[in-house]
C-alpha positions in Angstrom: -0.9 -18.4 1.1 -0.4 -15.5 0.0 1.6 -13.7 3.3 1.5 -9.5 3.4 5.9 -8.6 4.0 4.7 -6.6 7.0 3.2 -8.0 10.0 -0.6 -7.6 10.4 -0.7 -7.1 13.9 -0.1 -3.2 13.2 -2.9 -3.1 11.1 -6.4 -5.0 12.8 -8.2 -1.9 14.7 -8.6 -0.6 11.5 -9.8 -3.6 9.6 -11.8 -4.2 12.5 -13.4 -0.8 12.7 -14.1 -1.2 8.6 -15.7 -5.0 8.8 -18.3 -3.7 12.3 -19.8 -0.8 10.1 -22.9 -1.7 7.8 -21.6 -2.6 4.2 -22.5 -0.3 2.2 -22.7 -2.3 -2.1 -22.5 -0.8 -5.0 -20.4 2.0 -4.2 -17.1 3.5 -5.3 -14.8 2.1 -2.8 -11.7 3.9 -1.9 -9.1 2.0 -1.3 -5.5 2.7 0.1 -3.4 4.1 2.4 -3.4 7.3 5.0 -4.6 10.0 2.1 -8.0 8.2 1.9 -7.9 7.1 5.6 -8.1 10.6 7.1 -10.8 11.1 4.8 -13.5 9.2 5.8 -16.9 8.9 7.8 -15.0 6.3 10.0 -11.7 8.1 11.6 -13.2 11.8 12.2 -10.0 12.4 14.7 -8.8 15.0 11.9 -11.6 17.1 11.7 -11.9 16.3 7.7 -15.3 16.2 5.8 -15.9 12.6 5.3 -15.1 11.8 1.6 -18.7 9.7 1.7 -20.4 13.7 2.2 -18.3 15.2 -0.5 -18.5 12.3 -3.5 -21.8 10.9 -3.0 -22.1 6.9 -3.5 -18.4 6.2 -2.2 -16.7 4.3 0.3 -13.9 4.6 2.1 -11.9 1.4 2.9 -8.4 3.4 3.4 -6.1 2.1 6.1 -2.7 3.8 7.3 0.3 2.6 6.4 -1.3 0.5 3.9 1.2 -1.0 1.0 -0.5 -2.5 -2.2 0.5 -6.0 -1.0 -1.7 -4.8 1.7 -4.5 -4.5 0.3 -4.1 -7.6 -2.1 -4.4 -9.2 1.3 -7.0 -7.7 2.8 -9.2 -7.0 -0.4 -11.4 -10.3 0.4 -12.4 -8.3 4.3 -12.0 -5.2 2.9 -13.6 -4.6 -0.8 -15.1 -8.4 -1.7 -18.6 -7.9 0.8 -19.1 -4.2 -0.6 -19.5 -5.6 -4.3 -18.0 -2.0 -6.2 -19.0 -0.9 -9.2 -15.8 0.8 -9.0 -12.6 0.7 -6.8 -10.1 3.5 -6.3 -6.8 2.6 -5.4 -3.9 4.7 -4.2 -0.1 3.4 -2.7 3.2 4.0 -3.3 5.1 6.1 0.1 4.7 3.7 2.6 5.6 0.5 0.4 8.8 2.3 -0.1 9.6 2.7 3.3 9.0 -0.8 3.3 11.5 -1.8 0.6 9.5 -2.6 -2.1 10.7 -1.5 -5.8 8.6 0.3 -8.2 7.7 -3.1 -10.1 6.3 -4.9 -6.9 4.3 -2.5 -6.0 2.9 -3.1 -9.7 2.9 -6.7 -9.4 0.9 -6.5 -6.6 -1.4 -4.1 -8.0 -1.7 -6.0 -10.8 -2.8 -8.6 -8.5 -5.8 -6.8 -6.8 -6.8 -5.5 -10.0 -7.0 -9.2 -11.7 -8.9 -10.4 -8.8 -11.2 -7.5 -8.7 -12.0 -7.8 -12.6 -13.0 -11.6 -11.6 -15.2 -10.9 -8.6 -16.7 -8.1 -10.6 -16.7 -8.9 -14.2 -17.4 -4.7 -16.2 -16.2 -2.8 -12.5 -14.1 0.2 -13.3 -10.9 0.8 -11.4 -9.1 3.8 -10.9 -5.2 3.7 -10.2 -3.8 6.6 -8.1 0.1 8.2 -9.4 2.3 9.1 -6.5 -0.2 11.6 -4.8 1.2 15.5 -4.9 3.1 15.7 -1.3 5.7 18.7 -0.3 8.2 16.4 1.5 9.3 13.6 -0.2 11.4 15.8 -2.7 14.9 14.2 -2.9 16.3 13.4 -5.6 15.8 9.5 -5.2 12.4 9.6 -4.0 11.9 11.4 -7.0 13.1 9.0 -8.9 11.0 6.3 -7.8 7.9 8.2 -7.9 8.3 8.9 -11.3 8.9 5.4 -11.7 5.8 4.5 -10.3 4.0 6.9 -12.2 5.2 5.6 -15.6 5.0 2.0 -15.1 1.5 2.7 -13.8 0.2 4.5 -16.5 2.0 1.6 -18.9 -0.3 -1.0 -17.2 -3.6 0.8 -17.0 -2.6 1.9 -21.3 -3.3 -1.9 -21.4 -6.5 -2.0 -19.9 -9.0 -0.3 -21.1 -11.4 -0.4 -17.7 -8.6 0.7 -15.8 -8.0 4.3 -15.8 -4.5 6.5 -14.7 -5.3 8.7 -12.3 -3.1 11.8 -12.8 -2.5 14.1 -10.2 0.6 15.6 -11.0 0.3 16.5 -14.5 -3.5 18.6 -13.2 -3.1 22.2 -12.4 -5.2 22.0 -9.5 -2.2 21.1 -7.2 -0.4 24.3 -8.4 0.2 27.8 -7.8 1.6 28.7 -11.5 0.3 26.6 -14.2 4.5 26.3 -15.9 5.0 23.7 -12.7 2.7 21.0 -13.6 3.8 18.1 -13.8 7.0 18.7 -11.0 6.4 17.2 -7.4 9.1 20.2 -6.0 6.6 22.5 -7.3 3.6 21.5 -5.1 1.8 24.1 -3.6 2.2 23.3 0.2 -0.8 25.8 1.8 -3.3 22.8 1.2 -0.9 20.7 3.7 -0.6 19.7 7.3 2.3 20.2 9.3 3.4 16.8 7.8 3.8 18.1 5.1 2.6 14.6 3.5 -1.0 14.4 4.3 -3.4 17.1 3.1 -5.7 19.6 4.8 -9.0 20.8 4.4 -8.5 23.1 1.8 -6.1 19.9 0.4 -9.7 17.4 0.4 -11.8 20.6 -1.1 -9.5 20.4 -3.8 -9.5 16.6 -3.7 -12.9 16.5 -4.5 -12.9 18.2 -6.9 -10.3 16.6 -8.5 -11.8 13.6 -7.9 -15.8 14.7 -9.0 -13.8 15.2 -12.4 -12.0 11.9 -12.3 -14.9 9.6 -12.0 -17.6 11.0 -14.0 -18.4 8.7 -15.9 -19.3 6.6 -12.5 -21.0 9.1 -10.3 
């Protein structure tokens, strides 16, 4: 039986919360770590307008601290019952902190995507690169992030049903067009104090960005 590398107890509250809300089938499911969690109707502690309001037909199943391995583990409980028409997945920073390599993350994401394809033939899959952040800009982290992005893009190019969601090369995250693609030069006014998570302005931009990416399934 598959077992994640981390203790499951740390996430049981988030999982239980989602299991106690009405099931919305045939939606666009956002599945990932805290960047999605804070954008959800069932996590209003941060004062952010919910994803479900920003993008019609969306369903948020993000849980803070999540890794790709945990997304795979919880998929039968959090995603399969929703019978999604599209699945948007975002991880990486927690994975790195727990010692996963870029290659291991991609392996776990590939297993997740293959499971979704088997369950829901014709599903559209969206794989997010490392989301912009103002904090993780050390050279070793940047090497890790760019390597992950490279491997993820290669995976998407091999699968026609999977879209590579390229955050870092989109101008919406930069003040200066010349800075596009450089994690060290991402605009800083879109984050809360931790310099990791978006504030409302950041999510306003994320709404625009994601609606552009998802236009074929909206």
